[in-house]
C-alpha positions in Angstrom: 0.0 0.0 0.0 1.3 3.4 -0.9 0.9 6.6 1.3 -1.6 8.9 -0.2 -3.1 12.4 0.1 -6.8 12.5 -0.7 -8.4 15.9 -1.5 -12.0 16.3 -2.9 -13.2 19.8 -2.2 -16.0 19.9 -4.6 -19.6 20.4 -3.1 -21.9 18.0 -4.9 -25.6 19.0 -5.1 -27.3 15.8 -6.5 -30.8 14.9 -7.4 -34.1 16.1 -8.9 -34.4 19.8 -9.1 -30.7 20.3 -8.1 -30.6 23.3 -10.5 -32.8 25.3 -8.1 -29.6 25.9 -6.0 -27.4 27.3 -8.8 -27.9 31.0 -7.9 -27.1 30.6 -4.2 -24.2 28.4 -4.8 -22.6 30.9 -7.1 -23.2 33.7 -4.6 -21.8 31.6 -1.8 -18.6 31.2 -3.9 -18.2 34.9 -4.4 -19.6 35.2 -7.9 -20.7 38.6 -9.1 -20.2 38.4 -12.9 -20.4 35.0 -14.4 -19.4 33.4 -17.7 -21.9 30.7 -18.6 -19.9 28.3 -20.8 -21.6 25.6 -22.8 -21.5 23.4 -25.9 -24.1 23.2 -28.6 -27.8 23.9 -28.8 -28.9 21.1 -26.5 -28.5 23.1 -23.4 -30.8 25.8 -24.8 -33.4 23.4 -26.4 -33.7 21.4 -23.3 -34.5 24.5 -21.4 -31.5 24.2 -19.0 -29.9 27.5 -20.1 -33.1 29.2 -19.3 -33.2 27.7 -15.8 -29.5 28.9 -15.3 -30.4 32.4 -16.4 -33.4 32.6 -14.1 -31.4 31.3 -11.2 -28.6 33.8 -11.7 -31.0 36.6 -12.2 -33.0 35.7 -9.0 -29.7 35.9 -7.1 -28.9 39.2 -8.5 -25.9 38.0 -10.5 -25.1 39.3 -13.9 -23.6 37.1 -16.6 -22.3 36.8 -20.2 -22.3 33.6 -22.3 -19.9 31.7 -24.5 -21.1 28.5 -26.4 -19.4 26.5 -29.1 -17.5 23.9 -27.0 -16.8 20.8 -29.1 -15.8 17.3 -28.0 -12.1 17.4 -27.6 -12.2 21.1 -26.7 -10.2 23.5 -28.7 -7.6 26.0 -27.6 -8.9 28.6 -30.0 -12.3 28.8 -28.1 -10.3 29.1 -24.9 -8.6 32.1 -26.2 -12.0 33.6 -27.0 -13.2 32.9 -23.4 -10.1 34.5 -21.8 -10.6 37.7 -23.9 -14.3 37.8 -23.1 -13.7 37.3 -19.3 -11.1 40.0 -19.2 -13.2 42.5 -21.2 -16.4 41.8 -19.1 -14.6 41.4 -15.7 -15.9 38.1 -15.1 -15.1 36.7 -11.7 -16.8 33.2 -11.8 -17.1 30.5 -14.5 -20.2 28.3 -14.8 -19.8 25.2 -17.0 -23.1 23.8 -18.3 -22.5 20.5 -20.0 -20.0 17.6 -19.9 -16.3 17.2 -19.6 -15.4 19.1 -22.6 -17.2 22.1 -21.4 -15.7 21.8 -18.0 -12.2 21.5 -19.2 -12.6 24.4 -21.5 -13.8 26.4 -18.6 -10.8 25.3 -16.5 -8.5 26.4 -19.3 -10.2 29.7 -19.4 -9.9 30.1 -15.7 -6.1 29.4 -15.9 -5.7 32.0 -18.7 -7.5 34.9 -17.3 -5.0 35.7 -14.5 -2.0 34.8 -16.5 0.2 37.2 -18.5 1.5 34.8 -21.1 0.0 32.2 -23.5 -2.2 29.8 -21.6 -0.9 26.9 -23.8 2.4 27.3 -21.8 0.8 25.2 -19.2 0.2 22.3 -21.6 3.6 22.9 -23.3 5.4 22.5 -19.9 6.8 26.1 -20.0 4.9 27.2 -17.0 2.8 25.9 -14.0 -0.5 27.4 -13.1 -0.5 29.7 -10.1 -4.1 31.0 -10.2 -7.4 30.0 -11.5 -10.8 31.8 -11.5 -13.4 29.8 -9.5 -15.5 27.3 -11.4 -18.8 25.6 -10.9 -20.6 23.1 -13.1 -24.1 22.0 -14.1 -23.3 18.5 -15.3 -25.3 17.1 -18.1 -23.1 14.3 -19.5 -21.6 11.8 -17.0 -18.3 10.6 -18.4 -15.1 12.6 -17.9 -15.4 13.2 -14.2 -14.0 16.6 -14.6 -16.6 18.0 -12.3 -14.6 16.5 -9.3 -11.2 16.0 -10.8 -7.9 18.2 -11.0 -7.4 17.4 -14.7 -7.9 19.5 -17.7 -7.4 18.2 -21.3 -7.2 20.6 -24.3 -6.5 20.3 -27.9 -4.4 22.9 -29.7 -5.9 23.5 -33.1 -2.5 23.9 -34.9 -1.1 20.4 -35.2 -4.0 18.9 -33.3 -2.0 18.4 -30.2 -4.0 17.0 -27.3 -2.6 17.3 -23.8 -3.6 17.2 -20.3 -2.4 18.9 -17.0 -3.4 18.5 -13.4 -3.7 21.1 -10.7 -6.0 21.3 -7.6 -6.5 25.0 -8.5 -9.0 24.1 -11.1 -11.1 21.8 -9.1 -14.8 22.9 -9.4 -16.2 24.7 -6.2 -19.5 22.9 -6.7 -21.2 20.4 -9.1 -24.9 20.4 -9.7 -26.1 17.0 -10.9 -29.6 16.0 -11.7 -29.7 12.6 -13.4 -33.0 13.6 -15.3 -30.9 15.9 -17.4 -29.2 12.9 -18.9 -32.4 11.2 -20.2 -32.0 12.7 -23.7 -28.4 11.7 -24.2 -28.1 9.7 -27.5 -27.3 6.0 -26.9 -23.8 6.3 -28.4 -22.9 9.3 -26.1 -24.4 7.3 -23.0 -22.2 4.2 -24.0 -19.1 6.3 -24.6 -19.6 8.0 -21.3 -20.0 4.8 -19.3 -16.8 3.4 -21.0 -14.8 6.5 -19.9 -16.1 6.3 -16.4 -15.0 2.6 -16.1 -11.7 3.4 -17.8 -10.9 6.1 -15.2 -11.1 3.5 -12.5 -9.5 0.7 -14.5 -6.4 3.0 -15.2 -6.1 2.9 -11.4 -7.1 -0.7 -10.7 -4.5 -2.1 -12.9 -1.5 -1.6 -10.7 1.4 -3.4 -9.2 0.3 -2.3 -5.7 -2.0 -5.3 -4.8 -2.4 -4.9 -0.9 -5.1 -2.1 -0.8 -8.0 -4.4 -0.3 -10.6 -1.6 0.4 -9.7 0.6 -2.7 -9.8 -2.6 -4.8 -13.3 -3.4 -3.5 -14.6 0.2 -4.0 -13.2 -0.1 -7.6 -14.7 -3.4 -8.4 -18.1 -2.3 -7.1 -18.0 0.8 -9.2 -17.0 -1.1 -12.3 -19.8 -3.7 -11.8 -22.4 -1.0 -11.1 -21.6 1.0 -14.3 -21.4 -2.2 -16.4 -24.9 -3.3 -15.3 -26.5 0.2 -15.2 -25.4 1.0 -18.7 -27.1 -2.0 -20.1 -30.3 -0.9 -18.4 -30.3 2.7 -19.6 -29.6 1.7 -23.2 -33.0 0.0 -23.1 -34.7 2.4 -20.7 -33.1 5.8 -21.0 -35.5 7.4 -18.4 -34.6 4.9 -15.6 -33.8 7.4 -12.9 -32.1 4.9 -10.6 -29.6 3.6 -13.1 -28.9 6.9 -14.6 -28.1 8.2 -11.2 -25.7 5.3 -10.5 -23.9 6.2 -13.7 -23.8 9.9 -13.0 -22.5 9.4 -9.3 -19.9 6.8 -10.5 -18.5 9.4 -13.1 -17.6 11.6 -10.2 -16.2 8.9 -8.0 -14.2 7.3 -10.7 -12.1 10.5 -11.3 -12.0 12.3 -7.9 -9.0 10.1 -6.9 -10.9 7.9 -4.5 -10.2 4.7 -6.4 -6.5 5.8 -6.5 -6.1 5.8 -2.7 -3.1 3.6 -1.7 -2.5 2.4 -5.3 -0.8 3.8 -8.4 -2.4 5.1 -11.6 -1.3 4.1 -15.0 -3.2 6.1 -17.7 -1.4 4.7 -20.6 -4.5 3.9 -22.4 -5.8 7.4 -21.8 -2.6 9.0 -23.2 -2.6 6.6 -26.2 -6.2 7.5 -26.9 -5.6 11.3 -26.7 -3.6 11.0 -30.1 -6.4 8.8 -31.6 -9.1 11.4 -30.8 -6.9 14.3 -31.7 -6.0 12.9 -35.2 -9.4 11.4 -36.0 -11.8 13.6 -34.1 -13.5 10.5 -32.5 -15.4 10.3 -29.2 -13.0 9.8 -26.3 -14.8 7.0 -24.7 -15.2 5.1 -27.9 -11.4 5.5 -28.6 -10.7 4.0 -25.2 -12.8 0.9 -26.0 -10.9 0.6 -29.2 -7.6 0.6 -27.5 -7.9 -1.0 -24.1 -8.1 -4.7 -25.1 -4.9 -4.4 -27.0 -3.1 -2.6 -24.2 -4.5 -5.4 -21.8 -3.1 -8.3 -23.9 0.2 -6.4 -24.3 0.7 -6.1 -20.5 -1.3 -9.1 -19.2 1.3 -11.9 -19.1 3.5 -9.9 -16.7 0.7 -9.1 -14.4 -1.5 -12.2 -14.5 -3.0 -12.1 -11.0 -4.3 -8.6 -11.4 -6.0 -9.6 -14.7 -7.4 -12.8 -13.1 -8.9 -10.7 -10.2 -10.5 -8.3 -12.7 -12.0 -11.3 -14.8 -13.4 -13.0 -11.7 -14.5 -10.0 -9.4 -15.6 -7.5 -12.2 -16.6 -9.6 -15.3 -17.9 -12.6 -13.4 -15.6 -15.1 -15.1 -15.3 -18.5 -13.3 -11.7 -18.8 -12.0 -9.8 -21.7 -13.6 -7.2 -22.0 -11.0 -5.0 -24.4 -13.2 -5.0 -22.0 -16.2 -4.8 -18.5 -15.0 -3.9 -17.1 -18.5 -7.1 -18.5 -19.8 -9.1 -16.8 -17.0 -7.4 -13.6 -17.6 -8.1 -13.8 -21.4 -11.8 -14.6 -20.8 -11.9 -11.4 -18.7 -10.7 -9.3 -21.5 -13.0 -11.0 -24.0 -15.9 -10.4 -21.6 -15.0 -6.8 -21.6 -15.0 -6.8 -25.4 -18.4 -8.4 -25.4 -19.7 -5.6 -23.0 -18.4 -3.0 -25.4 -20.1 -4.6 -28.3 -23.4 -4.9 -26.4 -23.5 -1.0 -25.8 -22.4 -0.2 -29.3 -18.6 0.5 -28.7 -15.7 -0.5 -31.0 -13.1 -3.0 -29.9 -10.4 -1.9 -32.4 -9.5 1.2 -34.5 -11.0 -0.2 -37.7 -14.4 -0.4 -36.1 -13.9 3.1 -34.6 -13.0 5.1 -37.8 -14.5 2.8 -40.4 -11.2 1.8 -42.1 -7.8 0.4 -41.2 -5.4 2.9 -39.7 -2.3 3.4 -41.9 1.4 2.9 -40.8 1.9 6.6 -41.5 -0.9 7.5 -39.1 0.4 5.2 -36.4 3.8 6.8 -36.7 2.2 10.3 -36.2 0.4 9.1 -33.1 3.5 7.4 -31.6 5.6 10.5 -32.3 3.1 12.8 -30.6 2.4 10.4 -27.7 6.2 9.8 -27.0 7.0 13.6 -27.8 9.5 12.5 -30.3 10.7 9.4 -28.3 11.5 11.5 -25.3 8.9 10.2 -22.8 7.4 6.9 -21.7 3.9 6.1 -20.5 2.3 4.0 -17.8 3.1 2.5 -14.5 2.0 -1.2 -14.3 4.1 -1.5 -17.5 6.3 1.3 -18.7 5.8 1.9 -22.4 8.4 3.4 -24.7 7.7 4.5 -28.3 8.2 0.9 -29.7 5.7 -0.5 -27.2 3.2 2.3 -28.1 3.6 1.4 -31.7 2.9 -2.2 -31.0 -0.2 -1.5 -29.1 -1.6 0.7 -31.9 -0.7 -2.0 -34.4 -2.5 -4.7 -32.3 -5.5 -2.4 -32.1 -5.6 -1.6 -35.8 
């Protein structure tokens, strides 16, 4: 067991009509002039933006808006947000949407008080020292950004997708009403559930194997999301199971399932290059890559994969053939991906076979020209990265 420091400062307001507390939450956190940040037209069509407007008006809080956030949020919109916040003297950011919107808001929050180019933080040229306070009204359970310290942004020029972590950007509050997820398209629901599970799996697959309680929490979360996703695919307005998924999304990425263990996140880093290059949905990209990563590292870490197969995927343990049990666990995961409409390789993801040249581009970006490695349970150099992309093709 590793020593750990667990910090989860976000106030969670969860349940039906949770939106009715937005105004008071912003006021309690010192907001006087708010930037409402959101994605496309769904927030407006659903009536949620109207609710947010009314809540702020009732609390006597003025606001401006910036929409247009896309999946894999872009640096160009972050620049627009920084300029708008400075011009309008915004002192609080309210992200209305999912992980992309929250991450875009976090990047804006970093950039407003910074004298240089905000991309300096992702380029490793500077470390954030300040961030405007942020709250969120979550509509897409997936990224877990509502309770995490992470922020992932894509630079338009060169399609460079990178993430940074700092407690400065943790949301002051997260308003979560599972009813707001009823209208999510099935593909987005499935991709979100995949991302949620992967946030815990990136921490579960570790060489630290003596933190029984954290393992048990992780396994319960994984089983719950696995089962709940199948239910909501058939019954999208099932409140109970939508609520399980929404709460799991926060717990999967607020570091709880990392306590006493060691995170890996190699699959995430490999996927960042996949979604940056092809513009695919992040969760779907994770599903396309994880089976190949798992088979690449499995033989050196057999006991952990057997534990996953038995305790999460419900595979019967064949004690005399642990490798077969582990492989059955990976295949069971692939079967679950297929049931919810997720891909299990890159060809299924993008509709064609990825080329050698495209793999070379992803490897070069992921390894930053061969200068860095990925992973913890198994350290991956550029040759290993290439092999996993090739296995997943």
